[in-house]
N, C-alpha and C positions, 0 to 999 in steps of 0.2 A: 624588329625586322630592320635590316640594313637597307636603306633606300638605294635604288640604282643610281649609278654615277650620271651626272648630267651628260647629255649627248656630246657637248663640247669637250668633255674630259675623257671620253671613251676613245681608245686607240683606233685609228683608221686601219681597217684590214688591208692587207696587200692586194687581195683581189679587187677591192673597191678602188684602190689607187691604180691598179692595172686598167680597169674599165674606164677610169676617168682620164686616161692618157690623151695626149694631143694627137689628133689624126688628120687635122686640116692644116696644110702648110700656111694658108693665109692666117689662121689663128695663131700659129706659132710666130710668124713674122710680126703680127700685131702685138703679141705679148712682149716682144723684144724691141719694139719701136723700129722695125725694119721693113715697113710696108713697101718701100721703094724696091726691095729685092724681088717683089712678086713677078716682075717682068722676066726674071731668070728661072722661074719655076718651070718644070717639065711635066705637062699632063701625061705624056706617054710613060715617063719613068714612074710617075705616081700610080698609073693604072697597072703597070707591071709589078711594081714593088712598092706598096703604099707606105706613107709616113706613119710611123708609130714611135712615140716617145713619152715616157712617164714625166709628169710635171715636176717630180723631184729632180730629174736630170735637167729639165728646162731651167729650173731655178738657179742652177750653177752656170748658166750661160751669161755672158756679159751683155747687158742691155745696150742697144745702139751700136753694137760692133759687128758688122757684116763678116769680118774675118775670124769670129770667135771659133776656136778649134773644136768645141763641142757641137756647136751649130753645124759646122761644115760636115760633120760625120753623119748627120741625119737628114739634111735638107735636100729634097729631090730636085737638083738643078738641071738645066739644059745640057750641061757637060756630059750627062749620062746618055744622051741621045747619039753620041758619036760611036760609030762602028769602028773599032780600033783593030788593025791587023795584029795577030798574035794573041788576041783575047778571045775566050771561048765561053760557052755556057757551063762547061764542066772543067774548071781550071785546074783541079788537083786530082782528076781521075777517080772520082767517087764511084762512078758507074762500073768501072772495071774492077773495083775492089769489093763489089757486093758479094756477101756470102749467104745472105738470106734477106728477107724484107727487113730493112732498117739495120742491118748488120754489115759493117765495113771491116774487112781484114786486110789491112795494108802492110802491117809490120809484124814481124815474128813475135809471138808471145802476147799480143795485144789485140783486142777486138773493140771496135767503137760502135756504140748503139746510137742510132738516130732516134731518140726517145720521142720526139715530137717536132712539128714544124713551127710551133708557136714560139714567139719571143716578145718581151716587153718593149724592145727597141729594134727598129730595122735600121742597121747600119749600112750606109750606101755602098760601102766597099765589100760587103759580105760575099764570101766566095760560094755560098749556097743560095744566093738570091734567086737562082733559077732551078733549084733542086725540086724534084717531083715529090714533095712531101705527101701529097694525098695518096700516093701509092707506095711510099717507101718509109714507113715508120715502124720501129720495133714494137710499139705498143699494140699494134693490130693483133687480135686474137689473144688478148691478155698476156702478151709477152711470150707465148708458148713457142712459136717458131724461132724467135730470136734466142731464147734460152737453149732450145734444142741444138741450134747451130753451134753455140759455144760449147755445149756438153760434148758434141761430136768431135771436137778438136782438143785433145789433151795438152797441146802446146800453149793454149791460151791461159795465161796466168793473171792477166790484168784486163779489167773491163773499164772502158771509158764511157761515161754518160755525156752525150752531146746532143746537138739538135740543128735547128732551133735552139732552145734552151731548156735543159732538163728540169730546171726549177719552175718552168711554166706549168708543169704537172702539179697536181695536188700532192701533198705529203702522203696520204694513203696510197695513191697510185705509185709513188716512188717506193713505198714500203712493200707493196705487192711484188714489184720487180726484184728488189734486193732479197726478199725472202726466197724467191725462186733461184736467184743466183747463189744464195748461201748453201743451197743443196749440192752445188758443183764443187767437188773437193779440189779441182785444179786451180780455182780462182783464189788468188792470194792478195790481190790489191784492187782497190777501186779508185778511179780518178773521176772527178766531176769538173766539167768545163762549163762555166756559167758567167754571164755578164750581169745577172740580176743583183748580186750583192752590191754592185756599183750603181746601176741605173734604178734599181728599185729595192733599196736595203731593207724595207719593211718585210720582204719575203723571208728573211732570216728570223722567223718567229719561234715561239716556244715549241710548237709541234715539230718544226723542221729540226731544231737542235736536238730534241729528244729522239727523233728518228736517227739522225746522224751519229749521235753518241752511242746508240745501241748497235751500230753496224759491227759485223765480226771481223772486218779487215782494217788495216791502216788506210786512211783516206787522204788522198792528195786533192786539194781543191784549187783549181786553176781559174783565177779570175781574168777578166779582160778589160784593161784600162789603157788608153792611149795617151792621156795627158794628165798632168798633175791636178788640173782643175776638176777632174772627175771625182776627186776625193773630197769629202767633207766630214763633219762630225757624225752624221748618221751612217755613212759608209764605214768609217772607223769603228763605230760600235758594232755594226754587223760583222765586220771582219774579226773583231775581238771575240765575238761569240763563237765564230767558227773555230778560232784558235783554241779557245777554252774547251771546246768539244773535242779537241785532239787532232784537228786537221792541219796538215802542212799546207801553207798558202804560198802559191806562186802566181806570178802575173805574166801573161803573154800579151804583147802589143804588136801592132802592125805599123810599119813605117809608112807614114801618109804625108804626101805633099800638102802643105798648108795647115797641117795639124801638129806634127811633131818632128819635122825635118830640120831641126837645129840642135846644136849641141846643148844649149840651155834647156830646151824643152825636154830632151831625152834625159839629161842629168836631173832635172826637177821631177820627172816622172819616177825615176829609180829611187830618188831620195824620199819623195812623198809616199811612195808605196812602202818603202822600208819603215817609215814612221808609223805606218798603219799595220806593220807586222807582215808584210808581203815581200818575198824575194823576187827579183826579176828572173825570168825564165827564158823566154824567147822574144826576140825582136824579128818579126817576119818581114821579109820582103813581100810586097803585095802579090796576092794570088791574082792571076790575070784573067779575071772574070769580066765579061762584056758588061759595060756600064760603069766601070770603075777606073778606066784608063787615066782619068785626070788626077787620080791620087798617086800615081806611080812616081817613085824616086829611082833614078838610074843607079846601077850597081856601084859605079865609081864614087858617087856622092854618099851612098849608103856605107861603103867601106871606110871612106874618110871620116864620116860621122862616128862610126863604131871605134875607129882608132883614137879619135879625140876623146870619146867617152872613156875608153880604157885608160887613157893618160890622165883623166881628171878624177875618176872615181876608184874606190877600193874594188878589188876584183869581184867580190861577191855582189856588187851593185851593178855589174855589167852583164846584160843579157846576152845569150848566144844569138848572133846574127845568122838567120837561116832562110832558106827557101824550100818550100814543098814542091817536089818534082814527081809527077805521076810515075809510078813504077820503081822509084828508089826505095831501098830498104829502111830508110829513115830520113829525117829532115837533113837537107844538104847544107853544110856550113858554107858561108861565103868567104 
């Protein structure tokens, strides 16, 4: 009989890492030696949109640095309490694009599924931080209404899995969805938008890779990283597994004040992502959701940064600078 591996040598399941994530801002600051920042925390922001961040992501933050670009993305500060003119609860017109519970149809040929409201990390600039997930997820009723809405529109050729984060769902739950979608002859492509390969790379486990490798469509996997420091060896390995399974890997970032609003930060992000096998896709101007105004970079600065990036890097390393405008037929180039 082969003895069981010692507990210390057994891999930690991604579900356990999820549950062990940091949810107390005071604990996060203590881990980073930044207890003095506690006076800047916002109980109101925390109550409305709680802190959630995996320890694997915390480990990439710089100890003792209150300006760390990864910390800034997740820490609920009093800046969020500002009610900013021009910022709203539905910044990109999700409500108007509803085709069924959890189904958004904004652009011709594509439908987006709000697969879940869960995510392993709560990014403070999230444009869906006010989204009514309790009432609006495609998983309700075992996907039936969502799949029926797509089946009823023969122009839909591409399905996007979004959320929350679709990889928050178990692999069998994802398999149930894609088995139903596979019965729709008009669906030709699948796109998955997920932050988990970056913030919780253990999610890309054997079962997930087996599921993805068996999908009947070409798969484009869009990760979300805003700073080069978000990549490490574990993230590289997870992305490598996705590539080996046949996925096309793209990155979309958000231009964020205090995170990546410099030419060096943007260039490092594109180059580090490419090193991990990911092509830059979009650099989004901030979606103007209430609570995120302190992240906004003005258009003139954004355009200047983008021009400088294009002058510095090869063309395939320069993402499209865009803004999402409710009612537009696609992302609007700046």
